[in-house]
C-alpha positions in Angstrom: -51.0 -16.1 -3.1 -48.8 -18.1 -1.5 -47.6 -15.2 -0.2 -50.3 -14.6 1.5 -50.6 -17.4 3.1 -47.3 -17.7 4.1 -47.3 -13.9 5.3 -50.5 -14.9 7.5 -48.1 -17.8 9.3 -45.4 -15.8 9.6 -47.5 -13.1 11.5 -49.4 -16.1 13.4 -46.4 -17.9 14.9 -44.9 -14.6 15.8 -47.9 -13.7 18.0 -48.1 -17.0 19.0 -44.3 -15.9 20.7 -44.8 -12.8 22.0 -47.8 -14.5 23.8 -46.0 -17.4 24.7 -43.0 -15.1 26.1 -45.2 -12.6 27.8 -47.2 -16.0 29.8 -44.2 -17.0 30.7 -43.1 -14.4 32.1 -46.5 -13.6 34.9 -46.0 -16.9 35.4 -42.4 -17.1 36.5 -42.7 -13.6 38.5 -46.3 -14.4 40.3 -44.5 -17.9 41.4 -41.9 -15.5 42.5 -44.9 -13.6 44.8 -46.8 -16.2 45.7 -42.9 -17.5 47.2 -42.2 -14.0 49.0 -45.9 -14.4 50.4 -45.3 -17.9 51.1 -42.4 -16.9 53.6 -44.0 -13.6 54.9 -46.8 -16.3 55.8 -43.8 -18.5 57.8 -42.3 -15.7 59.4 -45.8 -13.6 60.3 -46.9 -16.9 61.8 -43.6 -17.5 64.0 -43.6 -13.5 64.7 -48.0 -14.2 66.4 -45.7 -17.0 68.4 -42.9 -14.5 70.1 -44.8 -12.0 70.9 -47.5 -14.4 72.3 -44.4 -15.7 74.5 -43.4 -12.3 75.5 -47.4 -11.9 77.7 -47.8 -14.2 80.4 -43.6 -12.8 81.7 -44.6 -9.2 81.3 -47.8 -10.1 82.8 -45.8 -12.2 85.5 -43.5 -9.3 86.0 -46.2 -6.6 85.8 -49.1 -7.3 87.2 -51.2 -7.4 85.2 -55.1 -8.7 84.3 -54.3 -8.5 80.3 -51.2 -7.7 77.3 -51.9 -7.6 74.1 -55.7 -8.9 73.9 -55.0 -8.3 70.4 -53.6 -11.7 70.0 -56.8 -13.7 71.0 -58.3 -14.9 68.2 -56.4 -13.9 65.4 -55.1 -17.7 64.8 -59.2 -18.3 64.3 -59.5 -15.1 62.2 -59.5 -14.8 58.2 -56.8 -12.3 58.0 -54.7 -12.1 54.9 -50.9 -11.5 55.3 -51.4 -7.8 55.1 -53.8 -8.0 57.8 -52.2 -9.7 60.0 -49.3 -7.7 59.4 -51.1 -4.3 60.2 -52.2 -6.4 64.0 -49.0 -7.4 64.9 -47.2 -4.7 64.3 -49.3 -2.5 66.3 -49.1 -5.0 68.2 -45.7 -5.6 68.4 -44.6 -1.6 68.9 -46.6 -1.8 72.4 -44.9 -4.4 73.6 -41.8 -2.1 72.4 -43.3 0.4 73.8 -44.2 -1.3 77.8 -40.3 -2.3 77.8 -39.3 1.1 77.4 -41.0 1.8 80.0 -40.4 -0.9 82.5 -37.3 -2.0 82.0 -36.8 -4.1 85.0 -38.8 -6.6 82.7 -35.4 -6.7 80.7 -34.1 -8.6 83.4 -36.1 -11.9 82.6 -33.9 -14.4 80.2 -36.3 -15.8 78.5 -37.7 -12.3 77.9 -34.6 -11.4 76.1 -34.2 -14.5 74.1 -37.7 -13.9 72.7 -37.3 -10.0 72.0 -33.3 -11.5 69.9 -35.6 -14.2 67.9 -38.8 -11.2 67.4 -34.7 -9.3 66.2 -33.9 -11.5 63.5 -37.4 -12.1 62.8 -37.9 -8.5 62.3 -35.3 -8.4 59.8 -36.0 -11.5 57.9 -39.5 -9.9 57.1 -37.7 -6.8 56.1 -36.0 -9.4 53.3 -39.4 -10.9 52.4 -41.2 -7.7 52.2 -38.4 -6.3 49.6 -38.5 -9.3 47.3 -42.2 -9.3 47.1 -42.3 -6.1 46.5 -39.4 -6.2 44.0 -41.0 -9.0 42.4 -44.3 -6.7 42.1 -43.4 -4.2 40.4 -42.0 -6.8 37.8 -45.7 -7.9 38.0 -47.6 -4.6 37.9 -44.9 -3.2 35.2 -46.2 -5.9 33.1 -49.7 -5.8 33.3 -49.2 -2.0 31.8 -47.0 -2.3 29.7 -47.2 -2.9 26.1 -47.7 -6.4 24.5 -48.2 -8.2 27.7 -51.0 -6.0 29.0 -53.0 -8.6 26.6 -51.9 -11.2 28.2 -52.8 -9.9 31.0 -55.7 -8.8 29.8 -56.7 -12.0 28.2 -55.4 -13.8 31.3 -57.3 -11.2 33.5 -54.0 -10.6 35.6 -54.7 -7.5 37.4 -52.5 -4.4 39.5 -50.9 -6.9 42.6 -50.8 -4.7 46.0 -47.1 -3.7 47.9 -47.3 -4.7 51.4 -46.2 -1.9 52.7 -48.0 1.3 51.9 -45.3 3.5 52.5 -42.9 1.7 50.5 -46.0 1.5 47.7 -44.5 5.2 46.5 -41.2 4.6 45.9 -42.0 1.2 43.9 -44.1 3.6 42.0 -41.7 5.6 40.7 -39.7 2.9 40.3 -41.8 1.1 38.1 -42.4 4.2 36.2 
């Protein structure tokens, strides 16, 4: 009888240790994902600011009534970082298309400074997106693998979305 109690206690302790181990792995992945999201939020806010700073310069140089109209009202909109990134990338592409079509804009030193800052911001964003996606791969592997899947079910953890849809296939291949 004592042997059965010891065996049951051993199994319970082993299960508790497994749950604690995987709970900690989940928490570590969540902390890293949150950190990456915070970095991305800062970089996206800076990108929005830089794009907004290009508008008056380009409107003045090209004598336009409106330029990058989607930027107005973004700060009041309740967008997640995925949606904000999509809008900002669209406006960023419009900016560079306009610059390609109007090379005289490159004569503006203020605009050139902003463009350098935008370039630096984009490079930092690429690194933050990679960091985010790498940690989402780890989290999603935990959610879909045994025995971590049990902890995921108990904690109601669901697979997280990747930052860029075009990178999603690459990361899913790596995750498998």
